[in-house]
Backbone of each chain as ProteinMPNN parsed JSONL, in Angstrom:
{"seq_chain_A": "SQQGEEDPQALSIQEGENATMNCSYKTSINNLQWYRQNSGRGLVHLILIRSNEREKHSGRLRVTLDTSKKSSSLLITASRAADTASYFCATDQKHNFNKFYFGSGTKLNVKP", "coords_chain_A": {"N_chain_A": [[116.4, -7.818, -15.234], [115.457, -4.625, -16.63], [112.513, -4.629, -18.614], [110.384, -3.524, -20.672], [110.822, -0.765, -22.872], [109.984, 2.422, -23.891], [109.46, 4.358, -26.847], [108.946, 7.262, -28.806], [110.483, 9.294, -26.164], [109.062, 11.584, -25.722], [106.257, 13.124, -27.289], [104.685, 15.343, -29.43], [101.727, 16.455, -30.811], [99.135, 17.634, -33.073], [95.67, 18.045, -32.366], [93.522, 15.58, -33.704], [95.411, 14.382, -35.287], [97.284, 11.288, -35.755], [98.855, 9.265, -33.24], [101.77, 7.5, -32.597], [103.357, 5.14, -30.623], [106.156, 3.301, -29.458], [107.37, 0.19, -28.157], [109.949, -1.671, -26.779], [111.312, -4.822, -25.795], [113.152, -7.265, -23.828], [113.251, -10.052, -23.19], [111.574, -13.261, -23.665], [107.995, -13.254, -23.617], [104.715, -13.61, -22.067], [102.543, -11.922, -22.179], [101.782, -8.542, -23.179], [101.155, -5.334, -21.99], [99.458, -2.197, -22.271], [99.351, 1.017, -20.787], [97.811, 4.053, -19.572], [98.686, 7.138, -18.057], [97.571, 9.851, -16.396], [98.778, 13.025, -15.317], [100.136, 12.753, -12.123], [98.372, 10.807, -11.309], [96.905, 7.479, -10.865], [97.614, 4.489, -12.832], [95.893, 3.669, -15.838], [94.483, 0.871, -17.265], [94.833, -0.029, -20.642], [95.0, -1.915, -22.82], [95.557, -5.382, -23.381], [97.743, -7.609, -24.921], [98.297, -10.805, -26.121], [101.062, -13.117, -26.427], [100.712, -14.713, -28.634], [99.187, -13.264, -30.315], [98.876, -10.821, -32.919], [97.81, -8.378, -33.474], [95.613, -5.955, -32.045], [92.55, -4.316, -31.335], [90.932, -1.523, -29.819], [88.459, 0.582, -29.634], [89.669, 3.724, -30.458], [92.225, 2.817, -30.333], [95.029, 0.968, -31.415], [96.943, -1.852, -31.209], [99.963, -3.453, -31.914], [101.989, -6.399, -32.065], [105.157, -7.757, -32.316], [106.755, -10.491, -31.921], [109.103, -11.605, -32.856], [110.781, -9.479, -33.227], [110.692, -8.499, -30.751], [109.017, -6.331, -29.985], [106.489, -3.766, -29.702], [103.727, -1.738, -30.743], [101.746, 1.15, -30.113], [99.013, 2.677, -31.392], [97.222, 5.619, -31.549], [94.405, 6.814, -32.902], [93.049, 9.718, -34.565], [93.56, 11.765, -32.53], [92.806, 13.375, -29.375], [92.627, 16.274, -27.243], [92.242, 15.339, -24.695], [93.654, 12.991, -24.694], [96.157, 13.547, -23.897], [98.79, 12.557, -21.958], [100.918, 10.254, -20.119], [102.22, 7.277, -21.521], [102.616, 3.866, -20.984], [104.29, 0.755, -21.49], [104.043, -2.616, -20.387], [105.555, -5.634, -19.514], [105.421, -9.167, -18.907], [107.258, -12.062, -17.86], [108.274, -14.96, -19.609], [108.663, -17.18, -17.934], [107.545, -16.36, -15.619], [104.601, -15.172, -15.014], [103.575, -13.529, -13.158], [105.027, -11.311, -12.537], [105.774, -7.953, -13.44], [107.215, -5.661, -15.742], [107.988, -2.342, -16.308], [108.425, 0.232, -18.749], [109.988, 3.489, -19.226], [108.161, 5.185, -20.291], [106.164, 7.095, -22.667], [105.647, 10.448, -23.17], [102.866, 12.021, -24.12], [101.667, 14.829, -25.801], [98.855, 16.432, -26.785], [97.89, 18.93, -28.783], [95.369, 21.38, -28.735]], "CA_chain_A": [[116.692, -6.541, -15.871], [114.282, -3.913, -17.105], [111.979, -5.18, -19.841], [109.876, -2.618, -21.681], [111.329, 0.581, -23.043], [109.151, 3.112, -24.872], [110.099, 5.294, -27.776], [109.891, 8.233, -28.263], [110.264, 9.687, -24.779], [108.031, 12.618, -25.744], [105.621, 13.27, -28.591], [103.74, 16.452, -29.429], [100.97, 16.452, -32.06], [97.911, 18.419, -33.104], [94.414, 17.305, -32.259], [93.093, 15.007, -34.972], [96.483, 13.565, -35.859], [97.521, 9.986, -35.127], [100.049, 9.174, -32.397], [102.335, 6.146, -32.531], [104.384, 4.921, -29.606], [106.759, 1.991, -29.593], [107.879, -0.448, -26.942], [110.826, -2.815, -27.039], [111.581, -5.589, -24.588], [114.388, -8.037, -23.98], [113.139, -11.504, -23.082], [110.286, -13.807, -24.112], [106.883, -12.841, -22.765], [103.394, -14.193, -22.257], [101.624, -10.83, -22.503], [102.257, -7.168, -23.109], [100.027, -4.467, -21.686], [99.649, -0.756, -22.398], [98.656, 1.796, -19.771], [97.852, 5.505, -19.645], [98.755, 7.791, -16.756], [97.458, 11.297, -16.359], [99.741, 13.575, -14.373], [99.859, 12.605, -10.704], [97.283, 9.854, -11.063], [97.224, 6.074, -11.064], [97.639, 4.028, -14.221], [94.661, 3.113, -16.377], [94.768, -0.193, -18.211], [94.268, 0.22, -21.968], [94.847, -3.088, -23.659], [96.481, -6.497, -23.19], [97.916, -8.423, -26.123], [98.995, -12.035, -25.807], [102.228, -13.343, -27.284], [100.301, -15.373, -29.872], [98.384, -12.309, -31.082], [99.699, -9.881, -33.67], [97.172, -7.057, -33.514], [94.401, -5.877, -31.252], [91.936, -2.998, -31.434], [89.961, -1.131, -28.811], [88.079, 1.96, -29.945], [90.667, 4.428, -31.286], [93.54, 2.253, -30.055], [95.45, -0.229, -32.154], [98.213, -2.362, -30.689], [100.582, -4.548, -32.647], [103.049, -7.098, -31.343], [106.063, -8.538, -33.155], [107.597, -11.217, -30.959], [110.419, -11.873, -33.448], [111.575, -8.265, -32.996], [110.493, -8.116, -29.36], [108.548, -4.946, -29.996], [105.058, -3.51, -29.803], [103.399, -0.338, -30.984], [100.415, 1.635, -29.755], [98.549, 3.747, -32.279], [96.0, 6.316, -31.155], [93.935, 7.528, -34.086], [92.219, 10.908, -34.359], [93.835, 12.123, -31.137], [92.067, 14.463, -28.734], [93.39, 16.903, -26.164], [92.099, 14.481, -23.515], [94.614, 11.883, -24.768], [97.412, 14.016, -23.308], [99.107, 11.697, -20.816], [102.069, 9.372, -20.344], [101.807, 5.932, -21.907], [103.609, 2.878, -20.587], [104.065, -0.658, -21.769], [104.478, -3.503, -19.313], [105.692, -7.017, -19.949], [105.748, -10.172, -17.912], [108.32, -12.918, -18.368], [107.742, -16.265, -19.998], [108.716, -18.129, -16.823], [106.879, -15.791, -14.457], [103.582, -14.239, -15.477], [103.105, -12.726, -12.032], [105.868, -10.134, -12.392], [105.65, -7.033, -14.559], [108.282, -4.683, -15.885], [107.517, -1.159, -17.023], [109.385, 1.154, -19.316], [109.969, 4.862, -18.696], [106.971, 5.844, -20.806], [106.136, 8.145, -23.688], [104.79, 11.555, -22.754], [102.138, 12.516, -25.288], [100.972, 16.111, -25.667], [97.976, 16.695, -27.92], [97.559, 20.356, -28.753], [94.028, 21.636, -29.313]], "C_chain_A": [[115.414, -5.936, -16.417], [113.827, -4.484, -18.446], [111.595, -4.091, -20.825], [110.555, -1.267, -21.691], [110.556, 1.242, -24.164], [109.969, 4.113, -25.686], [108.987, 5.936, -28.61], [109.626, 8.535, -26.791], [109.162, 10.732, -24.691], [107.539, 12.796, -27.169], [104.589, 14.384, -28.499], [103.055, 16.514, -30.792], [99.772, 17.374, -31.945], [96.712, 17.507, -32.961], [93.984, 16.817, -33.642], [94.153, 14.153, -35.641], [96.556, 12.223, -35.143], [98.814, 10.035, -34.316], [100.496, 7.722, -32.342], [103.461, 6.102, -31.522], [104.879, 3.486, -29.716], [107.313, 1.5, -28.263], [108.777, -1.602, -27.359], [111.105, -3.519, -25.718], [112.676, -6.602, -24.878], [114.206, -9.549, -23.984], [111.752, -11.97, -23.511], [109.186, -13.515, -23.1], [105.661, -13.707, -23.003], [102.413, -13.131, -22.766], [102.354, -9.503, -22.48], [101.03, -6.288, -22.903], [100.425, -3.012, -21.892], [98.765, -0.045, -21.374], [98.771, 3.282, -20.092], [97.903, 6.061, -18.225], [98.627, 9.287, -16.957], [98.31, 11.805, -15.195], [99.289, 13.405, -12.931], [98.782, 11.606, -10.359], [97.785, 8.411, -11.183], [97.188, 5.695, -12.532], [96.297, 3.416, -14.605], [95.026, 2.073, -17.424], [94.071, 0.086, -19.538], [93.994, -1.068, -22.721], [95.913, -4.125, -23.31], [96.539, -7.276, -24.49], [98.756, -9.636, -25.75], [100.114, -12.287, -26.811], [101.859, -14.038, -28.591], [99.366, -14.5, -30.719], [99.3, -11.307, -31.789], [99.119, -8.478, -33.649], [95.9, -7.108, -32.687], [93.873, -4.45, -31.319], [91.013, -2.778, -30.243], [89.631, 0.328, -29.061], [89.068, 2.604, -30.899], [92.081, 3.894, -31.085], [93.799, 1.03, -30.914], [96.817, -0.615, -31.648], [98.692, -3.493, -31.586], [101.696, -5.152, -31.809], [103.847, -7.921, -32.331], [107.04, -9.247, -32.221], [108.973, -11.531, -31.537], [111.354, -10.687, -33.247], [111.49, -7.807, -31.545], [110.069, -6.643, -29.274], [107.035, -4.886, -30.161], [104.862, -2.043, -30.136], [101.966, -0.07, -30.573], [100.089, 2.8, -30.674], [97.254, 4.307, -31.73], [95.562, 7.124, -32.372], [93.073, 8.72, -33.687], [92.345, 11.422, -32.929], [93.034, 13.341, -30.682], [92.934, 15.06, -27.641], [93.355, 16.042, -24.902], [93.028, 13.266, -23.545], [95.971, 12.282, -24.208], [97.673, 13.284, -21.998], [100.443, 11.019, -21.095], [101.555, 7.967, -20.609], [102.959, 4.965, -21.636], [103.249, 1.508, -21.146], [104.61, -1.466, -20.597], [104.508, -4.926, -19.839], [105.86, -7.928, -18.749], [106.95, -10.941, -18.448], [107.758, -14.299, -18.611], [107.653, -17.228, -18.817], [108.047, -17.597, -15.569], [105.869, -14.747, -14.899], [103.023, -13.393, -14.351], [103.908, -11.453, -11.826], [105.781, -9.282, -13.643], [106.777, -6.015, -14.542], [107.789, -3.562, -16.789], [108.685, -0.39, -17.611], [109.234, 2.53, -18.692], [108.833, 5.691, -19.274], [107.219, 6.823, -21.936], [105.161, 9.209, -23.226], [104.173, 12.166, -24.001], [101.441, 13.824, -24.957], [100.164, 16.338, -26.938], [97.485, 18.124, -27.817], [96.217, 20.612, -29.417], [94.1, 22.614, -30.49]], "O_chain_A": [[114.422, -6.63, -16.64], [114.65, -4.786, -19.309], [112.375, -3.758, -21.717], [110.83, -0.692, -20.637], [110.471, 0.7, -25.266], [111.004, 4.621, -25.256], [108.128, 5.2, -29.098], [108.631, 8.068, -26.237], [108.414, 10.773, -23.715], [108.293, 12.642, -28.129], [103.731, 14.383, -27.617], [103.727, 16.614, -31.818], [99.434, 17.84, -30.856], [96.734, 16.35, -33.38], [94.071, 17.552, -34.626], [93.837, 13.297, -36.468], [95.973, 12.038, -34.075], [99.749, 10.756, -34.664], [99.697, 6.825, -32.074], [104.389, 6.911, -31.556], [104.114, 2.574, -30.029], [107.67, 2.28, -27.38], [108.399, -2.417, -28.201], [111.132, -2.892, -24.659], [113.082, -6.78, -26.026], [114.918, -10.257, -24.697], [110.854, -11.15, -23.699], [109.413, -13.527, -21.89], [105.571, -14.434, -23.992], [101.584, -13.384, -23.64], [103.402, -9.358, -21.85], [100.001, -6.47, -23.555], [101.585, -2.642, -21.708], [97.623, -0.429, -21.124], [99.692, 3.717, -20.784], [97.26, 5.54, -17.313], [99.465, 9.915, -17.604], [98.53, 11.093, -14.215], [98.206, 13.851, -12.552], [98.323, 11.565, -9.218], [98.933, 8.163, -11.553], [96.777, 6.491, -13.376], [95.653, 2.737, -13.804], [95.782, 2.352, -18.355], [92.88, 0.395, -19.572], [92.883, -1.288, -23.205], [97.045, -3.77, -22.982], [95.506, -7.57, -25.092], [99.811, -9.499, -25.131], [100.109, -11.735, -27.911], [102.614, -13.962, -29.561], [98.823, -14.959, -31.724], [100.382, -10.992, -31.292], [99.851, -7.498, -33.791], [95.207, -8.124, -32.623], [94.647, -3.493, -31.355], [90.398, -3.712, -29.728], [90.424, 1.213, -28.74], [89.288, 2.113, -32.006], [93.036, 4.463, -31.613], [92.929, 0.182, -31.117], [97.744, 0.195, -31.656], [97.921, -4.375, -31.966], [102.271, -4.487, -30.948], [103.28, -8.697, -33.1], [108.032, -8.662, -31.788], [109.925, -11.708, -30.777], [112.566, -10.857, -33.112], [112.143, -6.839, -31.156], [110.689, -5.837, -28.58], [106.399, -5.805, -30.677], [105.72, -1.208, -29.85], [101.095, -0.935, -30.67], [100.817, 3.791, -30.718], [96.303, 3.568, -31.476], [96.279, 8.021, -32.817], [92.454, 8.734, -32.623], [91.354, 11.505, -32.204], [92.648, 14.2, -31.475], [93.872, 14.419, -27.167], [94.317, 16.017, -24.134], [93.176, 12.581, -22.533], [96.848, 11.431, -24.06], [96.89, 13.374, -21.053], [101.026, 11.185, -22.167], [100.58, 7.522, -20.002], [104.107, 5.212, -22.005], [102.077, 1.148, -21.26], [105.532, -1.034, -19.905], [103.587, -5.363, -20.529], [106.373, -7.519, -17.708], [107.59, -10.499, -19.402], [106.866, -14.752, -17.894], [106.698, -17.996, -18.703], [107.983, -18.298, -14.559], [106.216, -13.589, -15.132], [102.091, -12.617, -14.565], [103.519, -10.6, -11.028], [105.722, -9.798, -14.759], [107.229, -5.57, -13.487], [107.252, -3.794, -17.872], [109.782, -0.361, -17.052], [108.46, 2.721, -17.754], [108.57, 6.792, -18.792], [108.332, 7.312, -22.131], [104.002, 8.922, -22.927], [104.867, 12.753, -24.831], [100.719, 13.923, -23.966], [100.721, 16.425, -28.032], [96.761, 18.485, -26.89], [95.953, 20.129, -30.518], [93.073, 22.937, -31.087]]}, "seq_chain_B": "SQTIHQWPATLVQPVGSPLSLECTVEGTSNPNLYWYRQAAGRGLQLLFYSVGIGQISSEVPQNLSASRPQDRQFILSSKKLLLSDSGFYLCAWKTSGISSEQYFGPGTRLTVT", "coords_chain_B": {"N_chain_B": [[81.477, -4.934, -9.206], [85.073, -4.596, -9.345], [87.11, -2.796, -7.058], [89.863, -0.757, -6.046], [91.569, 0.482, -3.283], [93.618, 3.003, -1.905], [95.426, 4.49, 0.705], [97.175, 6.933, 2.706], [96.364, 9.651, 0.366], [98.287, 11.623, 0.025], [101.389, 12.188, 1.706], [103.572, 13.485, 4.086], [106.569, 13.003, 5.572], [109.04, 12.962, 8.183], [112.586, 12.295, 7.909], [113.694, 9.188, 9.149], [111.368, 8.498, 10.429], [108.584, 6.164, 10.919], [106.716, 4.219, 8.433], [103.567, 3.46, 7.028], [101.647, 2.237, 4.55], [98.526, 1.553, 3.141], [96.62, -0.775, 1.255], [93.664, -1.876, -0.21], [91.513, -4.248, -1.746], [88.402, -4.65, -3.342], [85.683, -6.793, -4.203], [86.763, -9.039, -5.41], [88.414, -12.221, -5.149], [91.276, -13.74, -3.663], [93.337, -12.229, -5.05], [96.312, -11.399, -6.962], [98.665, -9.212, -5.568], [100.33, -6.026, -5.681], [103.078, -3.792, -5.098], [104.358, -0.802, -6.305], [106.877, 1.655, -7.061], [107.226, 4.954, -8.218], [109.437, 7.182, -9.523], [109.765, 10.718, -10.075], [108.692, 11.569, -13.286], [109.415, 9.142, -14.332], [109.423, 5.552, -15.069], [107.652, 2.702, -13.657], [108.771, 0.981, -10.782], [108.904, -2.268, -9.721], [108.288, -3.257, -6.462], [107.319, -5.102, -4.449], [105.483, -8.193, -4.584], [102.583, -10.266, -4.188], [101.169, -13.461, -4.079], [99.422, -14.664, -2.436], [97.968, -14.897, 0.897], [100.299, -13.96, 3.31], [102.397, -14.551, 1.628], [105.093, -13.143, 0.218], [106.974, -11.589, -2.256], [110.035, -10.09, -2.766], [111.424, -7.602, -4.709], [113.443, -5.692, -4.925], [116.243, -4.945, -3.013], [115.943, -2.995, -0.128], [114.826, -0.285, 1.927], [112.328, -0.98, 2.714], [109.385, -2.916, 3.536], [106.868, -5.452, 3.059], [103.555, -6.626, 3.764], [100.933, -9.043, 3.926], [98.281, -9.347, 5.478], [95.617, -10.076, 5.234], [93.378, -11.504, 2.771], [92.714, -9.542, 0.844], [94.211, -7.332, 1.437], [97.016, -5.271, 1.476], [100.059, -4.2, 2.702], [102.472, -1.679, 2.923], [105.524, -0.989, 4.428], [107.872, 0.79, 6.519], [110.544, 0.981, 8.833], [112.255, 3.079, 9.362], [112.312, 5.918, 7.608], [114.047, 7.016, 4.663], [115.523, 9.764, 2.822], [115.598, 9.032, 0.164], [113.41, 7.439, -0.125], [111.277, 8.875, -0.957], [108.602, 9.402, -3.251], [106.159, 8.235, -5.666], [103.809, 5.997, -4.764], [102.353, 3.055, -5.809], [99.687, 0.819, -5.705], [98.592, -2.324, -6.944], [96.457, -4.786, -8.511], [95.743, -8.081, -9.75], [93.902, -10.75, -11.237], [94.564, -14.204, -10.577], [96.307, -16.248, -12.924], [97.41, -16.593, -16.294], [96.944, -14.682, -18.299], [95.835, -12.068, -17.469], [94.608, -8.794, -16.8], [96.269, -6.056, -15.144], [95.369, -3.926, -12.521], [95.322, -0.629, -11.232], [95.618, 1.279, -8.18], [94.854, 4.632, -6.891], [97.208, 5.753, -5.951], [99.841, 6.925, -3.689], [101.369, 9.84, -2.742], [104.453, 10.266, -1.48], [106.491, 12.241, 0.471], [109.584, 12.615, 1.809], [111.1, 14.405, 4.313]], "CA_chain_B": [[82.736, -4.644, -9.886], [86.205, -4.538, -8.443], [87.715, -1.49, -6.789], [91.085, -0.803, -5.252], [91.704, 1.684, -2.48], [94.916, 3.292, -1.296], [95.467, 5.702, 1.529], [96.573, 8.211, 2.316], [96.674, 10.121, -0.98], [99.577, 12.302, 0.147], [101.996, 12.006, 3.02], [104.866, 14.135, 4.298], [107.129, 12.377, 6.769], [110.454, 13.287, 8.404], [113.571, 11.217, 7.84], [113.786, 8.395, 10.361], [110.04, 8.143, 10.947], [108.058, 4.937, 10.309], [105.76, 4.376, 7.337], [102.609, 2.387, 6.764], [100.693, 2.538, 3.479], [97.593, 0.444, 3.051], [95.918, -0.989, -0.006], [92.653, -2.926, -0.124], [90.783, -4.53, -2.98], [87.041, -5.134, -3.131], [84.995, -7.389, -5.339], [87.474, -10.163, -5.989], [89.018, -13.088, -4.143], [92.612, -14.272, -3.935], [94.053, -11.512, -6.126], [97.73, -11.071, -6.825], [98.78, -7.808, -5.167], [101.623, -5.454, -6.076], [103.508, -2.434, -4.753], [105.32, -0.184, -7.206], [107.274, 3.029, -6.779], [107.504, 5.721, -9.429], [110.133, 8.441, -9.335], [109.217, 11.781, -10.919], [108.992, 11.479, -14.704], [110.006, 7.839, -14.661], [108.542, 4.403, -15.096], [107.338, 2.059, -12.377], [109.685, -0.034, -10.29], [108.216, -3.252, -8.895], [108.91, -3.402, -5.148], [106.879, -6.355, -3.861], [104.227, -8.741, -5.04], [102.089, -11.351, -3.346], [100.183, -14.315, -4.743], [98.516, -15.207, -1.432], [98.179, -14.408, 2.262], [101.584, -14.298, 3.905], [103.403, -14.835, 0.596], [105.619, -11.873, -0.281], [108.208, -11.64, -3.042], [110.691, -8.789, -2.768], [112.157, -7.46, -5.963], [114.59, -4.799, -4.833], [116.687, -4.748, -1.633], [115.697, -1.593, 0.191], [114.445, 0.076, 3.278], [110.886, -1.18, 2.819], [108.883, -4.282, 3.667], [105.448, -5.557, 2.742], [102.855, -7.716, 4.431], [99.573, -9.302, 3.426], [97.625, -9.995, 6.613], [94.332, -10.608, 4.8], [93.377, -11.84, 1.348], [92.604, -8.39, -0.038], [94.884, -6.212, 2.072], [98.463, -5.293, 1.238], [100.6, -3.081, 3.467], [103.875, -1.322, 2.682], [106.005, -0.414, 5.678], [109.279, 1.061, 6.762], [110.789, 1.32, 10.235], [112.901, 4.387, 9.375], [112.337, 6.44, 6.245], [115.19, 7.737, 4.116], [115.138, 10.75, 1.805], [115.455, 8.334, -1.116], [112.123, 6.74, -0.168], [110.263, 9.761, -1.549], [108.132, 8.957, -4.559], [104.736, 7.959, -5.853], [103.653, 4.578, -4.503], [101.132, 2.557, -6.443], [99.265, -0.556, -5.434], [97.869, -2.884, -8.082], [95.997, -6.162, -8.348], [95.305, -8.811, -10.919], [93.447, -12.094, -10.903], [95.581, -15.213, -10.887], [96.134, -16.677, -14.299], [98.506, -16.124, -17.137], [96.601, -13.551, -19.172], [94.846, -11.171, -16.864], [95.075, -7.421, -16.721], [96.635, -5.519, -13.853], [94.639, -2.687, -12.279], [96.053, 0.187, -10.268], [94.975, 2.223, -7.291], [95.117, 6.044, -7.192], [98.563, 6.119, -5.568], [100.173, 7.76, -2.535], [102.55, 10.687, -2.952], [105.231, 10.332, -0.235], [107.635, 13.149, 0.51], [110.362, 12.477, 3.043], [111.808, 15.68, 4.483]], "C_chain_B": [[83.847, -4.486, -8.842], [86.696, -3.108, -8.269], [88.934, -1.685, -5.919], [91.255, 0.545, -4.567], [93.117, 1.791, -1.94], [94.753, 4.521, -0.422], [96.716, 5.729, 2.369], [96.942, 8.604, 0.883], [98.02, 10.845, -0.999], [100.072, 12.166, 1.574], [103.346, 12.71, 3.042], [105.397, 13.622, 5.623], [108.587, 12.794, 6.944], [111.334, 12.058, 8.252], [113.619, 10.495, 9.189], [112.458, 7.986, 10.96], [109.552, 6.851, 10.285], [107.021, 5.245, 9.23], [104.818, 3.182, 7.312], [101.625, 2.874, 5.708], [99.809, 1.31, 3.294], [96.863, 0.418, 1.71], [94.894, -2.101, 0.216], [91.917, -3.04, -1.454], [89.412, -5.068, -2.614], [86.532, -5.81, -4.391], [85.716, -8.522, -6.021], [88.079, -10.98, -4.864], [90.369, -13.575, -4.62], [93.328, -13.553, -5.081], [95.562, -11.578, -5.911], [97.794, -9.571, -6.503], [100.2, -7.311, -5.373], [101.822, -4.085, -5.439], [104.575, -1.996, -5.74], [105.705, 1.186, -6.648], [107.632, 3.693, -8.102], [108.216, 7.007, -9.034], [109.59, 9.445, -10.34], [109.66, 11.614, -12.369], [109.568, 10.147, -15.162], [108.963, 6.746, -14.738], [108.347, 3.815, -13.707], [108.377, 0.995, -12.046], [108.906, -0.984, -9.396], [108.977, -3.437, -7.588], [108.601, -4.777, -4.552], [105.666, -6.861, -4.623], [103.882, -9.956, -4.198], [101.03, -12.143, -4.101], [99.217, -14.949, -3.741], [98.855, -14.652, -0.062], [99.524, -14.88, 2.777], [102.69, -14.587, 2.908], [103.841, -13.522, -0.042], [106.899, -12.138, -1.064], [108.763, -10.231, -3.118], [111.576, -8.69, -3.999], [113.434, -6.646, -5.823], [114.994, -4.652, -3.37], [116.574, -3.287, -1.253], [115.247, -1.474, 1.633], [112.98, -0.213, 3.554], [110.572, -2.654, 3.019], [107.402, -4.277, 3.341], [104.853, -6.726, 3.51], [101.465, -7.844, 3.834], [98.833, -10.063, 4.526], [96.263, -10.598, 6.266], [94.35, -10.761, 3.28], [93.422, -10.62, 0.447], [93.226, -7.144, 0.561], [96.383, -6.355, 1.903], [99.028, -4.037, 1.881], [102.072, -2.913, 3.139], [104.374, -0.569, 3.903], [107.482, -0.079, 5.61], [109.44, 1.407, 8.241], [111.389, 2.717, 10.335], [113.036, 4.889, 7.943], [113.645, 7.154, 5.925], [114.691, 8.77, 3.113], [114.844, 10.07, 0.472], [114.169, 7.531, -1.216], [111.003, 7.613, -0.739], [109.871, 9.251, -2.93], [106.635, 8.76, -4.565], [104.573, 6.453, -5.765], [102.289, 4.111, -5.016], [100.897, 1.106, -6.074], [98.486, -1.05, -6.649], [97.43, -4.304, -7.757], [95.72, -6.767, -9.717], [94.752, -10.151, -10.443], [94.58, -13.066, -11.21], [95.309, -15.725, -12.294], [97.094, -15.952, -15.205], [98.178, -14.87, -17.937], [95.515, -12.704, -18.556], [95.462, -9.798, -16.686], [95.4, -7.04, -15.282], [95.953, -4.159, -13.696], [95.248, -1.946, -11.096], [95.136, 1.028, -9.391], [95.387, 3.647, -7.634], [96.506, 6.512, -6.771], [98.666, 6.961, -4.311], [101.455, 8.526, -2.858], [103.257, 10.852, -1.617], [106.399, 11.282, -0.409], [108.312, 12.991, 1.851], [111.23, 13.72, 3.177], [112.912, 15.59, 5.536]], "O_chain_B": [[83.601, -4.278, -7.654], [86.696, -2.316, -9.212], [89.029, -2.646, -5.156], [91.107, 1.601, -5.183], [93.731, 0.792, -1.566], [94.038, 5.463, -0.765], [97.266, 4.682, 2.711], [97.763, 7.933, 0.258], [98.798, 10.69, -1.94], [99.291, 12.046, 2.518], [104.159, 12.55, 2.132], [104.762, 13.783, 6.665], [109.3, 12.962, 5.955], [110.886, 10.928, 8.442], [113.588, 11.131, 10.242], [112.425, 7.202, 11.908], [110.04, 6.478, 9.218], [106.519, 6.364, 9.125], [105.225, 2.044, 7.546], [100.861, 3.81, 5.944], [100.288, 0.177, 3.292], [96.543, 1.454, 1.128], [95.225, -3.15, 0.768], [91.731, -2.06, -2.176], [89.279, -5.856, -1.678], [86.904, -5.441, -5.505], [85.322, -8.934, -7.113], [88.24, -10.484, -3.749], [90.587, -13.795, -5.812], [93.863, -14.2, -5.981], [96.025, -11.79, -4.79], [97.069, -8.768, -7.091], [101.158, -8.075, -5.257], [100.874, -3.32, -5.261], [105.554, -2.702, -5.984], [104.965, 1.792, -5.873], [108.25, 3.088, -8.978], [107.666, 7.826, -8.297], [109.013, 9.053, -11.355], [110.855, 11.528, -12.653], [110.139, 10.044, -16.249], [107.777, 6.978, -14.505], [108.819, 4.364, -12.712], [108.801, 0.22, -12.904], [108.308, -0.552, -8.411], [110.17, -3.738, -7.599], [109.511, -5.524, -4.194], [104.919, -6.089, -5.224], [104.744, -10.586, -3.585], [100.111, -11.572, -4.688], [98.307, -15.681, -4.129], [99.894, -14.018, 0.125], [99.849, -16.064, 2.691], [103.824, -14.845, 3.312], [103.07, -12.872, -0.747], [107.797, -12.83, -0.584], [108.057, -9.292, -3.487], [112.372, -9.584, -4.287], [114.406, -6.893, -6.537], [114.16, -4.267, -2.551], [117.06, -2.422, -1.981], [115.287, -2.419, 2.42], [112.442, 0.272, 4.549], [111.385, -3.526, 2.713], [106.757, -3.228, 3.346], [105.545, -7.682, 3.859], [100.901, -6.884, 3.308], [98.772, -11.292, 4.498], [95.808, -11.527, 6.932], [95.221, -10.221, 2.596], [94.082, -10.637, -0.593], [92.824, -6.027, 0.238], [96.952, -7.418, 2.153], [98.537, -2.935, 1.636], [102.824, -3.886, 3.083], [103.732, 0.375, 4.364], [108.228, -0.587, 4.772], [108.572, 2.051, 8.83], [111.083, 3.461, 11.267], [113.801, 4.329, 7.157], [114.258, 7.797, 6.777], [113.57, 8.667, 2.614], [113.945, 10.485, -0.259], [113.861, 6.993, -2.28], [109.898, 7.125, -0.976], [110.702, 8.737, -3.678], [105.939, 9.077, -3.6], [105.123, 5.712, -6.58], [101.244, 4.683, -4.705], [101.806, 0.277, -6.129], [97.797, -0.27, -7.307], [97.961, -4.941, -6.847], [95.495, -6.061, -10.7], [95.104, -10.624, -9.362], [95.456, -12.767, -12.022], [94.185, -15.632, -12.786], [97.533, -14.839, -14.916], [99.073, -14.073, -18.22], [94.399, -12.637, -19.071], [96.663, -9.655, -16.455], [94.876, -7.623, -14.333], [95.958, -3.343, -14.618], [95.637, -2.55, -10.096], [94.044, 1.428, -9.793], [96.176, 3.861, -8.555], [96.94, 7.58, -7.201], [97.711, 7.627, -3.913], [102.482, 7.938, -3.2], [102.73, 11.502, -0.714], [107.199, 11.136, -1.333], [107.702, 13.203, 2.899], [111.998, 14.052, 2.274], [113.599, 16.579, 5.796]]}, "name": "protein", "num_of_chains": 2, "seq": "SQQGEEDPQALSIQEGENATMNCSYKTSINNLQWYRQNSGRGLVHLILIRSNEREKHSGRLRVTLDTSKKSSSLLITASRAADTASYFCATDQKHNFNKFYFGSGTKLNVKPSQTIHQWPATLVQPVGSPLSLECTVEGTSNPNLYWYRQAAGRGLQLLFYSVGIGQISSEVPQNLSASRPQDRQFILSSKKLLLSDSGFYLCAWKTSGISSEQYFGPGTRLTVT"}
């Protein structure tokens, strides 16, 4: 069954504001990954967080993982118009780290 | 560095025609390879994945098949396309191992008419 599901489906903010997106999943995982997709393009890998990690940072990105709640969040600080894109989380499964399940994504619009 | 190629970028095919999409990876050996399909405004659906030459796992029963004739080549095929096969097809790779990132190609936009 489908694993990751993002929330909200769409988010519109002003440049300079922070954007928070959430991901929930159903079964135990080894890793959770976040991706960005600009319209009509391939996915760009943003960050991978392991199940034994609680928080990870990369530049303006901050990812948290709560395995007890089976949820993750992606925070983009000081957003820019160039951050406008769809954001997806992807999870593997504890018994199969070779398969990935994606949610439907959060569409972020950053207004200049 | 590693790169992944997909072609063609766009394709318009009539119903009932065959399909062949190719994906190749450079700069790595024995990668895991993946085919996904994305419907408009939706998430990615895993179609096939391969952990080695000739090893294909199919995730969803459908009108498509996949083959891996060489270590870094992954091909998605169909003998007869259906309208429902339209979508954005993405190839991806990752190194073997439990905690490695997955990297995507630029995708192929397929429209079946």
